[in-house]
N, C-alpha and C positions, 0 to 999 in steps of 0.2 A: 206737209207741203202738198198743195194740190197738183195733180198731174198736168203736164204741159200739153196744150192742144196743138199738135203738129199740123193739123189741117189749117189752122188759123195763122200760125207764125212761121210755118215751114221748118224743116229739119236743118240744123246747122251743118255746114260742110266740114268734113274731116281733113280736107286738103291743107288748110293752113297749119294744122298741128303736124301733119306729116312732112310738109315742105320746110318748116322752120325747126320743129322739135327733133325730128329724126337725125338730120345731119349734126346737130349739136350733141345729141346722145351718142352717136357714133364717134365723134371727136373726143368726148369725155372718156368713153370706154377705151379707145385706142391710146390716148394720152396717159390715162391711169394705168393701163397695162404696161406701157413702156416704162413709166416711172417706177412701177413695182419691180419690173425685171432689172432695171438699173440699180435699184436699192438693194436687191439681193445679190448683185455682182454677176448676174448672168450676162448682161451686156456691159462691157467695160470691166475694169478690175477693182473699182472702188465700191464700197458699201456705204450707205447713207441712212442714218436713223430718221432724218426728216422726210426723205422721199419714201421711206417704208411706211410712213403714216399717211402722207399725202396721196400716194399712188392708189391704194385701195379705196380711199374715200372718193376720189374722182371717178374711178371705175364703177363704184357702187352708184353714184349719182347718174352716171351714164346708163346703167342698166335700168334704174328706176324711171328715168325720163323716157327711155325707149319703150318700156312697158306701158307707161301712161299714153304715149303717142300711138302705139300699135293696138292696144286692147280694144275690143268692140264696145260700142256705146250701148247704154241700157235704154 
């Protein structure tokens, strides 16, 4: 793939990725962490097998999306 000529097309802004992606990533991370703690019985007194699968998956997606939004461009 040929290099992109930034002087001709301009450099795309990072603000849309930060303004849209970062709040979604934080929401997924917090929700996944909460569901994981609920499934372990730390919050409340019930343990759940379904939440023990769903919680870490959501938290992982939140971390991955946050990394994609925050990492520097090449």
